[in-house]
N, CA, C and O atoms as a GROMACS GRO file, in nm:
protein
  580
    1UNK      N    1   7.039   2.837  11.122
    1UNK     CA    2   6.916   2.806  11.192
    1UNK      C    3   6.880   2.660  11.168
    1UNK      O    4   6.878   2.613  11.054
    2UNK      N    5   6.853   2.589  11.274
    2UNK     CA    6   6.817   2.449  11.262
    2UNK      C    7   6.666   2.434  11.246
    2UNK      O    8   6.590   2.518  11.294
    3UNK      N    9   6.624   2.329  11.181
    3UNK     CA   10   6.479   2.311  11.162
    3UNK      C   11   6.411   2.269  11.292
    3UNK      O   12   6.472   2.208  11.380
    4UNK      N   13   6.285   2.302  11.302
    4UNK     CA   14   6.199   2.254  11.409
    4UNK      C   15   6.092   2.166  11.345
    4UNK      O   16   6.069   2.173  11.225
    5UNK      N   17   6.028   2.084  11.427
    5UNK     CA   18   5.934   1.986  11.374
    5UNK      C   19   5.801   1.990  11.449
    5UNK      O   20   5.796   2.026  11.567
    6UNK      N   21   5.695   1.952  11.380
    6UNK     CA   22   5.563   1.935  11.441
    6UNK      C   23   5.520   1.792  11.410
    6UNK      O   24   5.529   1.745  11.297
    7UNK      N   25   5.471   1.723  11.514
    7UNK     CA   26   5.434   1.583  11.501
    7UNK      C   27   5.296   1.558  11.559
    7UNK      O   28   5.252   1.628  11.650
    8UNK      N   29   5.230   1.457  11.506
    8UNK     CA   30   5.091   1.431  11.539
    8UNK      C   31   5.074   1.302  11.618
    8UNK      O   32   5.117   1.195  11.573
    9UNK      N   33   5.014   1.313  11.733
    9UNK     CA   34   4.977   1.201  11.820
    9UNK      C   35   4.833   1.166  11.784
    9UNK      O   36   4.739   1.220  11.842
   10UNK      N   37   4.816   1.076  11.688
   10UNK     CA   38   4.684   1.046  11.631
   10UNK      C   39   4.636   0.911  11.683
   10UNK      O   40   4.696   0.807  11.658
   11UNK      N   41   4.525   0.915  11.757
   11UNK     CA   42   4.466   0.793  11.814
   11UNK      C   43   4.338   0.757  11.740
   11UNK      O   44   4.263   0.845  11.697
   12UNK      N   45   4.312   0.627  11.727
   12UNK     CA   46   4.185   0.581  11.672
   12UNK      C   47   4.089   0.552  11.788
   12UNK      O   48   4.130   0.561  11.904
   13UNK      N   49   3.962   0.516  11.760
   13UNK     CA   50   3.867   0.489  11.869
   13UNK      C   51   3.911   0.378  11.964
   13UNK      O   52   3.867   0.375  12.079
   14UNK      N   53   3.996   0.285  11.919
   14UNK     CA   54   4.045   0.178  12.005
   14UNK      C   55   4.165   0.223  12.089
   14UNK      O   56   4.227   0.143  12.158
   15UNK      N   57   4.197   0.354  12.084
   15UNK     CA   58   4.310   0.412  12.158
   15UNK      C   59   4.444   0.357  12.112
   15UNK      O   60   4.537   0.340  12.191
   16UNK      N   61   4.454   0.330  11.981
   16UNK     CA   62   4.580   0.289  11.920
   16UNK      C   63   4.638   0.411  11.849
   16UNK      O   64   4.565   0.498  11.802
   17UNK      N   65   4.772   0.415  11.841
   17UNK     CA   66   4.841   0.529  11.782
   17UNK      C   67   4.890   0.494  11.642
   17UNK      O   68   4.936   0.383  11.616
   18UNK      N   69   4.880   0.592  11.552
   18UNK     CA   70   4.925   0.572  11.414
   18UNK      C   71   5.075   0.600  11.405
   18UNK      O   72   5.123   0.705  11.446
   19UNK      N   73   5.148   0.502  11.349
   19UNK     CA   74   5.292   0.516  11.328
   19UNK      C   75   5.326   0.480  11.184
   19UNK      O   76   5.261   0.395  11.123
   20UNK      N   77   5.428   0.545  11.131
   20UNK     CA   78   5.475   0.523  10.994
   20UNK      C   79   5.618   0.471  11.000
   20UNK      O   80   5.698   0.519  11.080
   21UNK      N   81   5.651   0.373  10.914
   21UNK     CA   82   5.789   0.324  10.908
   21UNK      C   83   5.865   0.400  10.800
   21UNK      O   84   5.824   0.403  10.683
   22UNK      N   85   5.975   0.462  10.840
   22UNK     CA   86   6.054   0.551  10.755
   22UNK      C   87   6.143   0.473  10.658
   22UNK      O   88   6.203   0.372  10.694
   23UNK      N   89   6.151   0.523  10.534
   23UNK     CA   90   6.249   0.474  10.436
   23UNK      C   91   6.299   0.595  10.356
   23UNK      O   92   6.230   0.696  10.346
   24UNK      N   93   6.419   0.582  10.300
   24UNK     CA   94   6.476   0.688  10.215
   24UNK      C   95   6.478   0.824  10.285
   24UNK      O   96   6.452   0.927  10.222
   25UNK      N   97   6.510   0.825  10.413
   25UNK     CA   98   6.513   0.947  10.491
   25UNK      C   99   6.653   0.967  10.548
   25UNK      O  100   6.731   0.872  10.553
   26UNK      N  101   6.687   1.089  10.591
   26UNK     CA  102   6.822   1.116  10.639
   26UNK      C  103   6.861   1.042  10.767
   26UNK      O  104   6.980   1.022  10.792
   27UNK      N  105   6.764   1.000  10.848
   27UNK     CA  106   6.798   0.926  10.970
   27UNK      C  107   6.684   0.832  11.007
   27UNK      O  108   6.570   0.850  10.965
   28UNK      N  109   6.718   0.731  11.085
   28UNK     CA  110   6.621   0.635  11.141
   28UNK      C  111   6.541   0.560  11.036
   28UNK      O  112   6.422   0.535  11.053
   29UNK      N  113   6.608   0.523  10.926
   29UNK     CA  114   6.540   0.440  10.827
   29UNK      C  115   6.498   0.308  10.890
   29UNK      O  116   6.569   0.252  10.973
   30UNK      N  117   6.382   0.257  10.850
   30UNK     CA  118   6.324   0.131  10.896
   30UNK      C  119   6.277   0.138  11.041
   30UNK      O  120   6.253   0.035  11.104
   31UNK      N  121   6.262   0.259  11.092
   31UNK     CA  122   6.207   0.279  11.226
   31UNK      C  123   6.070   0.346  11.213
   31UNK      O  124   6.046   0.425  11.122
   32UNK      N  125   5.983   0.313  11.305
   32UNK     CA  126   5.850   0.375  11.308
   32UNK      C  127   5.859   0.512  11.374
   32UNK      O  128   5.939   0.535  11.465
   33UNK      N  129   5.776   0.603  11.326
   33UNK     CA  130   5.773   0.738  11.378
   33UNK      C  131   5.631   0.793  11.373
   33UNK      O  132   5.542   0.736  11.309
   34UNK      N  133   5.612   0.903  11.442
   34UNK     CA  134   5.484   0.972  11.437
   34UNK      C  135   5.473   1.049  11.306
   34UNK      O  136   5.575   1.091  11.250
   35UNK      N  137   5.352   1.070  11.255
   35UNK     CA  138   5.336   1.153  11.136
   35UNK      C  139   5.370   1.298  11.169
   35UNK      O  140   5.356   1.342  11.284
   36UNK      N  141   5.414   1.370  11.070
   36UNK     CA  142   5.446   1.511  11.087
   36UNK      C  143   5.560   1.550  10.997
   36UNK      O  144   5.592   1.480  10.902
   37UNK      N  145   5.622   1.663  11.028
   37UNK     CA  146   5.732   1.706  10.944
   37UNK      C  147   5.796   1.834  10.990
   37UNK      O  148   5.763   1.888  11.095
   38UNK      N  149   5.887   1.881  10.907
   38UNK     CA  150   5.964   2.001  10.935
   38UNK      C  151   5.876   2.125  10.920
   38UNK      O  152   5.798   2.137  10.826
   39UNK      N  153   5.890   2.216  11.015
   39UNK     CA  154   5.821   2.344  11.006
   39UNK      C  155   5.897   2.432  10.907
   39UNK      O  156   6.015   2.461  10.926
   40UNK      N  157   5.829   2.473  10.802
   40UNK     CA  158   5.891   2.555  10.699
   40UNK      C  159   5.900   2.700  10.745
   40UNK      O  160   5.826   2.742  10.834
   41UNK      N  161   5.992   2.775  10.686
   41UNK     CA  162   6.008   2.916  10.717
   41UNK      C  163   5.876   2.990  10.695
   41UNK      O  164   5.814   2.977  10.589
   42UNK      N  165   5.833   3.067  10.793
   42UNK     CA  166   5.708   3.141  10.783
   42UNK      C  167   5.584   3.059  10.812
   42UNK      O  168   5.472   3.105  10.788
   43UNK      N  169   5.601   2.938  10.862
   43UNK     CA  170   5.489   2.847  10.887
   43UNK      C  171   5.481   2.817  11.037
   43UNK      O  172   5.584   2.799  11.102
   44UNK      N  173   5.361   2.812  11.090
   44UNK     CA  174   5.342   2.775  11.231
   44UNK      C  175   5.343   2.624  11.245
   44UNK      O  176   5.333   2.551  11.146
   45UNK      N  177   5.355   2.577  11.368
   45UNK     CA  178   5.352   2.433  11.394
   45UNK      C  179   5.218   2.372  11.353
   45UNK      O  180   5.214   2.264  11.296
   46UNK      N  181   5.108   2.442  11.382
   46UNK     CA  182   4.977   2.386  11.345
   46UNK      C  183   4.958   2.386  11.194
   46UNK      O  184   4.899   2.294  11.139
   47UNK      N  185   5.009   2.489  11.126
   47UNK     CA  186   5.000   2.491  10.979
   47UNK      C  187   5.081   2.375  10.920
   47UNK      O  188   5.041   2.316  10.820
   48UNK      N  189   5.194   2.344  10.982
   48UNK     CA  190   5.275   2.230  10.938
   48UNK      C  191   5.194   2.101  10.948
   48UNK      O  192   5.192   2.022  10.854
   49UNK      N  193   5.127   2.081  11.061
   49UNK     CA  194   5.050   1.957  11.078
   49UNK      C  195   4.933   1.950  10.981
   49UNK      O  196   4.902   1.843  10.929
   50UNK      N  197   4.868   2.062  10.956
   50UNK     CA  198   4.757   2.064  10.859
   50UNK      C  199   4.810   2.024  10.721
   50UNK      O  200   4.748   1.944  10.651
   51UNK      N  201   4.924   2.081  10.682
   51UNK     CA  202   4.985   2.050  10.552
   51UNK      C  203   5.030   1.904  10.546
   51UNK      O  204   5.000   1.833  10.450
   52UNK      N  205   5.101   1.860  10.649
   52UNK     CA  206   5.152   1.723  10.651
   52UNK      C  207   5.040   1.618  10.655
   52UNK      O  208   5.051   1.514  10.591
   53UNK      N  209   4.934   1.647  10.728
   53UNK     CA  210   4.822   1.553  10.735
   53UNK      C  211   4.757   1.536  10.597
   53UNK      O  212   4.722   1.425  10.557
   54UNK      N  213   4.741   1.646  10.526
   54UNK     CA  214   4.678   1.641  10.394
   54UNK      C  215   4.770   1.572  10.292
   54UNK      O  216   4.726   1.483  10.219
   55UNK      N  217   4.897   1.612  10.289
   55UNK     CA  218   4.989   1.561  10.187
   55UNK      C  219   5.041   1.421  10.219
   55UNK      O  220   5.070   1.344  10.128
   56UNK      N  221   5.054   1.388  10.349
   56UNK     CA  222   5.111   1.259  10.385
   56UNK      C  223   5.009   1.152  10.418
   56UNK      O  224   5.032   1.034  10.393
   57UNK      N  225   4.894   1.195  10.474
   57UNK     CA  226   4.793   1.098  10.520
   57UNK      C  227   4.659   1.108  10.447
   57UNK      O  228   4.574   1.020  10.462
   58UNK      N  229   4.640   1.213  10.369
   58UNK     CA  230   4.516   1.229  10.296
   58UNK      C  231   4.398   1.272  10.381
   58UNK      O  232   4.283   1.251  10.342
   59UNK      N  233   4.424   1.332  10.497
   59UNK     CA  234   4.315   1.376  10.584
   59UNK      C  235   4.320   1.528  10.602
   59UNK      O  236   4.425   1.590  10.586
   60UNK      N  237   4.206   1.584  10.635
   60UNK     CA  238   4.194   1.728  10.658
   60UNK      C  239   4.177   1.750  10.808
   60UNK      O  240   4.088   1.694  10.872
   61UNK      N  241   4.264   1.834  10.862
   61UNK     CA  242   4.257   1.873  11.003
   61UNK      C  243   4.241   2.025  11.007
   61UNK      O  244   4.308   2.097  10.934
   62UNK      N  245   4.153   2.071  11.092
   62UNK     CA  246   4.136   2.215  11.110
   62UNK      C  247   4.217   2.261  11.231
   62UNK      O  248   4.230   2.187  11.329
   63UNK      N  249   4.270   2.382  11.223
   63UNK     CA  250   4.354   2.435  11.330
   63UNK      C  251   4.284   2.431  11.465
   63UNK      O  252   4.347   2.401  11.567
   64UNK      N  253   4.156   2.461  11.468
   64UNK     CA  254   4.081   2.464  11.594
   64UNK      C  255   4.074   2.326  11.660
   64UNK      O  256   4.045   2.316  11.780
   65UNK      N  257   4.100   2.220  11.584
   65UNK     CA  258   4.091   2.085  11.637
   65UNK      C  259   4.225   2.030  11.686
   65UNK      O  260   4.231   1.919  11.738
   66UNK      N  261   4.333   2.106  11.668
   66UNK     CA  262   4.464   2.063  11.715
   66UNK      C  263   4.486   2.108  11.859
   66UNK      O  264   4.458   2.222  11.894
   67UNK      N  265   4.537   2.017  11.942
   67UNK     CA  266   4.561   2.044  12.083
   67UNK      C  267   4.708   2.014  12.113
   67UNK      O  268   4.756   1.904  12.088
   68UNK      N  269   4.778   2.113  12.168
   68UNK     CA  270   4.918   2.095  12.205
   68UNK      C  271   4.928   1.995  12.318
   68UNK      O  272   4.849   1.999  12.413
   69UNK      N  273   5.027   1.902  12.307
   69UNK     CA  274   5.044   1.799  12.411
   69UNK      C  275   5.183   1.795  12.471
   69UNK      O  276   5.198   1.762  12.588
   70UNK      N  277   5.288   1.828  12.391
   70UNK     CA  278   5.423   1.809  12.443
   70UNK      C  279   5.523   1.890  12.360
   70UNK      O  280   5.506   1.908  12.239
   71UNK      N  281   5.627   1.939  12.427
   71UNK     CA  282   5.739   2.005  12.359
   71UNK      C  283   5.867   1.934  12.401
   71UNK      O  284   5.891   1.911  12.520
   72UNK      N  285   5.950   1.900  12.302
   72UNK     CA  286   6.076   1.832  12.329
   72UNK      C  287   6.191   1.915  12.275
   72UNK      O  288   6.189   1.959  12.160
   73UNK      N  289   6.291   1.938  12.360
   73UNK     CA  290   6.418   1.997  12.318
   73UNK      C  291   6.508   1.880  12.282
   73UNK      O  292   6.538   1.795  12.366
   74UNK      N  293   6.551   1.876  12.157
   74UNK     CA  294   6.618   1.756  12.108
   74UNK      C  295   6.754   1.789  12.048
   74UNK      O  296   6.770   1.887  11.975
   75UNK      N  297   6.850   1.707  12.080
   75UNK     CA  298   6.983   1.715  12.019
   75UNK      C  299   7.009   1.582  11.952
   75UNK      O  300   7.004   1.477  12.015
   76UNK      N  301   7.035   1.589  11.822
   76UNK     CA  302   7.056   1.469  11.742
   76UNK      C  303   7.180   1.492  11.657
   76UNK      O  304   7.173   1.559  11.554
   77UNK      N  305   7.294   1.439  11.700
   77UNK     CA  306   7.423   1.469  11.638
   77UNK      C  307   7.450   1.619  11.651
   77UNK      O  308   7.456   1.671  11.762
   78UNK      N  309   7.465   1.690  11.538
   78UNK     CA  310   7.492   1.832  11.545
   78UNK      C  311   7.366   1.917  11.564
   78UNK      O  312   7.369   2.012  11.642
   79UNK      N  313   7.257   1.886  11.495
   79UNK     CA  314   7.142   1.977  11.508
   79UNK      C  315   7.081   1.976  11.648
   79UNK      O  316   7.075   1.873  11.715
   80UNK      N  317   7.037   2.091  11.687
   80UNK     CA  318   6.956   2.108  11.808
   80UNK      C  319   6.826   2.167  11.760
   80UNK      O  320   6.825   2.260  11.680
   81UNK      N  321   6.715   2.114  11.809
   81UNK     CA  322   6.587   2.164  11.760
   81UNK      C  323   6.477   2.134  11.860
   81UNK      O  324   6.497   2.062  11.958
   82UNK      N  325   6.362   2.191  11.833
   82UNK     CA  326   6.242   2.164  11.912
   82UNK      C  327   6.145   2.084  11.827
   82UNK      O  328   6.135   2.103  11.706
   83UNK      N  329   6.075   1.994  11.893
   83UNK     CA  330   5.967   1.919  11.829
   83UNK      C  331   5.841   1.942  11.912
   83UNK      O  332   5.839   1.917  12.032
   84UNK      N  333   5.738   1.991  11.846
   84UNK     CA  334   5.609   2.016  11.911
   84UNK      C  335   5.514   1.904  11.873
   84UNK      O  336   5.499   1.871  11.755
   85UNK      N  337   5.449   1.846  11.972
   85UNK     CA  338   5.358   1.733  11.951
   85UNK      C  339   5.216   1.776  11.981
   85UNK      O  340   5.189   1.838  12.084
   86UNK      N  341   5.125   1.743  11.891
   86UNK     CA  342   4.985   1.778  11.904
   86UNK      C  343   4.900   1.653  11.885
   86UNK      O  344   4.945   1.553  11.828
   87UNK      N  345   4.779   1.661  11.932
   87UNK     CA  346   4.678   1.562  11.899
   87UNK      C  347   4.564   1.636  11.831
   87UNK      O  348   4.559   1.759  11.835
   88UNK      N  349   4.475   1.564  11.769
   88UNK     CA  350   4.360   1.629  11.705
   88UNK      C  351   4.232   1.573  11.762
   88UNK      O  352   4.221   1.455  11.794
   89UNK      N  353   4.134   1.661  11.774
   89UNK     CA  354   4.003   1.620  11.823
   89UNK      C  355   3.923   1.551  11.714
   89UNK      O  356   3.837   1.467  11.741
   90UNK      N  357   3.951   1.588  11.588
   90UNK     CA  358   3.880   1.525  11.477
   90UNK      C  359   3.952   1.555  11.345
   90UNK      O  360   4.035   1.645  11.337
   91UNK      N  361   3.917   1.479  11.245
   91UNK     CA  362   3.968   1.502  11.110
   91UNK      C  363   3.866   1.445  11.013
   91UNK      O  364   3.779   1.368  11.052
   92UNK      N  365   3.878   1.483  10.886
   92UNK     CA  366   3.789   1.428  10.784
   92UNK      C  367   3.876   1.355  10.680
   92UNK      O  368   3.990   1.391  10.654
   93UNK      N  369   3.816   1.253  10.623
   93UNK     CA  370   3.884   1.175  10.521
   93UNK      C  371   3.930   1.040  10.575
   93UNK      O  372   3.920   1.013  10.695
   94UNK      N  373   3.978   0.958  10.485
   94UNK     CA  374   4.030   0.826  10.520
   94UNK      C  375   4.182   0.831  10.518
   94UNK      O  376   4.241   0.882  10.423
   95UNK      N  377   4.244   0.780  10.621
   95UNK     CA  378   4.389   0.781  10.631
   95UNK      C  379   4.448   0.682  10.531
   95UNK      O  380   4.414   0.564  10.530
   96UNK      N  381   4.538   0.733  10.448
   96UNK     CA  382   4.612   0.650  10.353
   96UNK      C  383   4.758   0.697  10.352
   96UNK      O  384   4.788   0.811  10.388
   97UNK      N  385   4.847   0.609  10.312
   97UNK     CA  386   4.988   0.645  10.300
   97UNK      C  387   5.009   0.710  10.164
   97UNK      O  388   5.018   0.641  10.062
   98UNK      N  389   5.015   0.843  10.163
   98UNK     CA  390   5.033   0.915  10.037
   98UNK      C  391   5.180   0.937  10.002
   98UNK      O  392   5.211   1.000   9.901
   99UNK      N  393   5.270   0.886  10.086
   99UNK     CA  394   5.413   0.900  10.059
   99UNK      C  395   5.484   0.764  10.070
   99UNK      O  396   5.569   0.746  10.157
  100UNK      N  397   5.450   0.669   9.982
  100UNK     CA  398   5.511   0.536   9.991
  100UNK      C  399   5.661   0.537   9.963
  100UNK      O  400   5.730   0.440   9.994
  101UNK      N  401   5.712   0.645   9.905
  101UNK     CA  402   5.857   0.657   9.884
  101UNK      C  403   5.930   0.697  10.012
  101UNK      O  404   6.052   0.688  10.019
  102UNK      N  405   5.855   0.742  10.114
  102UNK     CA  406   5.914   0.782  10.242
  102UNK      C  407   5.872   0.693  10.358
  102UNK      O  408   5.938   0.689  10.462
  103UNK      N  409   5.758   0.620  10.339
  103UNK     CA  410   5.706   0.533  10.445
  103UNK      C  411   5.659   0.404  10.380
  103UNK      O  412   5.568   0.405  10.297
  104UNK      N  413   5.721   0.293  10.418
  104UNK     CA  414   5.684   0.166  10.355
  104UNK      C  415   5.583   0.086  10.437
  104UNK      O  416   5.542  -0.023  10.396
  105UNK      N  417   5.543   0.141  10.552
  105UNK     CA  418   5.442   0.074  10.633
  105UNK      C  419   5.372   0.179  10.719
  105UNK      O  420   5.433   0.278  10.762
  106UNK      N  421   5.245   0.157  10.744
  106UNK     CA  422   5.165   0.244  10.828
  106UNK      C  423   5.073   0.154  10.908
  106UNK      O  424   4.996   0.076  10.851
  107UNK      N  425   5.080   0.163  11.042
  107UNK     CA  426   5.000   0.076  11.128
  107UNK      C  427   4.953   0.149  11.251
  107UNK      O  428   5.011   0.250  11.293
  108UNK      N  429   4.845   0.096  11.308
  108UNK     CA  430   4.798   0.141  11.438
  108UNK      C  431   4.856   0.046  11.543
  108UNK      O  432   4.851  -0.076  11.528
  109UNK      N  433   4.911   0.103  11.649
  109UNK     CA  434   4.973   0.024  11.756
  109UNK      C  435   4.908   0.058  11.890
  109UNK      O  436   4.876   0.174  11.916
  110UNK      N  437   4.889  -0.044  11.973
  110UNK     CA  438   4.844  -0.021  12.110
  110UNK      C  439   4.952   0.059  12.183
  110UNK      O  440   5.071   0.035  12.162
  111UNK      N  441   4.911   0.152  12.266
  111UNK     CA  442   5.006   0.236  12.337
  111UNK      C  443   5.099   0.156  12.428
  111UNK      O  444   5.211   0.199  12.456
  112UNK      N  445   5.052   0.040  12.474
  112UNK     CA  446   5.136  -0.044  12.561
  112UNK      C  447   5.212  -0.151  12.482
  112UNK      O  448   5.272  -0.240  12.541
  113UNK      N  449   5.209  -0.141  12.349
  113UNK     CA  450   5.277  -0.240  12.265
  113UNK      C  451   5.337  -0.171  12.141
  113UNK      O  452   5.306  -0.208  12.028
  114UNK      N  453   5.421  -0.072  12.164
  114UNK     CA  454   5.484   0.000  12.054
  114UNK      C  455   5.593  -0.087  11.992
  114UNK      O  456   5.650  -0.172  12.061
  115UNK      N  457   5.623  -0.067  11.864
  115UNK     CA  458   5.725  -0.150  11.799
  115UNK      C  459   5.864  -0.123  11.857
  115UNK      O  460   5.894  -0.013  11.903
  116UNK      N  461   5.948  -0.225  11.853
  116UNK     CA  462   6.086  -0.211  11.903
  116UNK      C  463   6.166  -0.116  11.814
  116UNK      O  464   6.246  -0.036  11.864
  117UNK      N  465   6.147  -0.126  11.683
  117UNK     CA  466   6.220  -0.040  11.589
  117UNK      C  467   6.143   0.091  11.570
  117UNK      O  468   6.068   0.109  11.475
  118UNK      N  469   6.166   0.180  11.666
  118UNK     CA  470   6.095   0.307  11.669
  118UNK      C  471   6.195   0.418  11.698
  118UNK      O  472   6.292   0.396  11.770
  119UNK      N  473   6.172   0.537  11.644
  119UNK     CA  474   6.256   0.652  11.676
  119UNK      C  475   6.248   0.674  11.827
  119UNK      O  476   6.140   0.696  11.882
  120UNK      N  477   6.363   0.667  11.894
  120UNK     CA  478   6.367   0.676  12.041
  120UNK      C  479   6.299   0.801  12.094
  120UNK      O  480   6.225   0.795  12.192
  121UNK      N  481   6.324   0.914  12.032
  121UNK     CA  482   6.266   1.040  12.080
  121UNK      C  483   6.113   1.038  12.067
  121UNK      O  484   6.044   1.095  12.152
  122UNK      N  485   6.060   0.974  11.965
  122UNK     CA  486   5.915   0.965  11.948
  122UNK      C  487   5.855   0.875  12.056
  122UNK      O  488   5.748   0.903  12.109
  123UNK      N  489   5.925   0.766  12.086
  123UNK     CA  490   5.879   0.678  12.194
  123UNK      C  491   5.874   0.757  12.326
  123UNK      O  492   5.776   0.750  12.399
  124UNK      N  493   5.980   0.832  12.353
  124UNK     CA  494   5.983   0.913  12.475
  124UNK      C  495   5.868   1.013  12.476
  124UNK      O  496   5.803   1.030  12.579
  125UNK      N  497   5.843   1.080  12.365
  125UNK     CA  498   5.734   1.178  12.358
  125UNK      C  499   5.599   1.113  12.384
  125UNK      O  500   5.514   1.170  12.454
  126UNK      N  501   5.578   0.995  12.328
  126UNK     CA  502   5.452   0.923  12.351
  126UNK      C  503   5.436   0.893  12.500
  126UNK      O  504   5.329   0.914  12.557
  127UNK      N  505   5.542   0.843  12.561
  127UNK     CA  506   5.537   0.814  12.705
  127UNK      C  507   5.506   0.941  12.786
  127UNK      O  508   5.427   0.937  12.880
  128UNK      N  509   5.569   1.052  12.749
  128UNK     CA  510   5.547   1.178  12.820
  128UNK      C  511   5.403   1.227  12.802
  128UNK      O  512   5.341   1.277  12.896
  129UNK      N  513   5.349   1.212  12.680
  129UNK     CA  514   5.211   1.254  12.655
  129UNK      C  515   5.112   1.170  12.734
  129UNK      O  516   5.014   1.222  12.787
  130UNK      N  517   5.137   1.040  12.741
  130UNK     CA  518   5.050   0.952  12.820
  130UNK      C  519   5.051   0.995  12.966
  130UNK      O  520   4.947   0.993  13.031
  131UNK      N  521   5.167   1.034  13.017
  131UNK     CA  522   5.180   1.079  13.156
  131UNK      C  523   5.130   1.221  13.178
  131UNK      O  524   5.115   1.264  13.292
  132UNK      N  525   5.104   1.294  13.069
  132UNK     CA  526   5.060   1.433  13.082
  132UNK      C  527   5.174   1.530  13.108
  132UNK      O  528   5.151   1.641  13.157
  133UNK      N  529   5.297   1.489  13.077
  133UNK     CA  530   5.414   1.574  13.097
  133UNK      C  531   5.431   1.664  12.974
  133UNK      O  532   5.447   1.614  12.863
  134UNK      N  533   5.428   1.797  12.992
  134UNK     CA  534   5.429   1.886  12.877
  134UNK      C  535   5.566   1.912  12.813
  134UNK      O  536   5.572   1.963  12.702
  135UNK      N  537   5.677   1.878  12.884
  135UNK     CA  538   5.809   1.910  12.831
  135UNK      C  539   5.909   1.800  12.865
  135UNK      O  540   5.905   1.743  12.974
  136UNK      N  541   5.999   1.771  12.770
  136UNK     CA  542   6.110   1.680  12.797
  136UNK      C  543   6.228   1.716  12.707
  136UNK      O  544   6.216   1.797  12.615
  137UNK      N  545   6.340   1.654  12.737
  137UNK     CA  546   6.461   1.672  12.658
  137UNK      C  547   6.511   1.536  12.614
  137UNK      O  548   6.496   1.436  12.684
  138UNK      N  549   6.571   1.532  12.495
  138UNK     CA  550   6.622   1.406  12.442
  138UNK      C  551   6.756   1.432  12.373
  138UNK      O  552   6.769   1.523  12.292
  139UNK      N  553   6.857   1.348  12.407
  139UNK     CA  554   6.986   1.355  12.340
  139UNK      C  555   7.086   1.450  12.402
  139UNK      O  556   7.198   1.461  12.353
  140UNK      N  557   7.049   1.518  12.506
  140UNK     CA  558   7.139   1.612  12.573
  140UNK      C  559   7.216   1.538  12.682
  140UNK      O  560   7.162   1.450  12.748
  141UNK      N  561   7.341   1.574  12.701
  141UNK     CA  562   7.421   1.520  12.809
  141UNK      C  563   7.374   1.584  12.940
  141UNK      O  564   7.345   1.704  12.944
  142UNK      N  565   7.368   1.506  13.045
  142UNK     CA  566   7.331   1.558  13.175
  142UNK      C  567   7.453   1.632  13.232
  142UNK      O  568   7.563   1.578  13.236
  143UNK      N  569   7.431   1.756  13.275
  143UNK     CA  570   7.542   1.836  13.328
  143UNK      C  571   7.593   1.774  13.458
  143UNK      O  572   7.515   1.732  13.544
  144UNK      N  573   7.727   1.768  13.470
  144UNK     CA  574   7.789   1.714  13.591
  144UNK      C  575   7.841   1.830  13.674
  144UNK      O  576   7.902   1.922  13.620
  145UNK      N  577   7.818   1.826  13.804
  145UNK     CA  578   7.866   1.933  13.893
  145UNK      C  579   8.007   1.908  13.936
  145UNK      O  580   8.064   1.987  14.011
   0.00000   0.00000   0.00000
């Protein structure tokens, strides 16, 4: 069984998105990504985001405040998995990088000025969410007739 992921599309009042730069991770080191993480066995996608927000960003999110925005079917080398993207209506606490061993930078970026060194699938998901597209695929070969 391959892991699935839940990721957070977190905007500030200026409509900028929060991105973290990855280090010491299995893939895409030194690339910016959305906050979130692997869905653990027996855990829902929203429970994953609540856990990841608290442990990684120091904020509290309630399940009722999470809104589904996008689902991506993703193929990355051998693994095939789904990534569910949510936004939140509100949270409590101040955002801090609580995992400096996994993220060496955390910044807010304008949606029309995302960093060049970004996880490609996350960039695609952001574009799809802006367009209101609920589903996309990344990394799959297009079938030829």
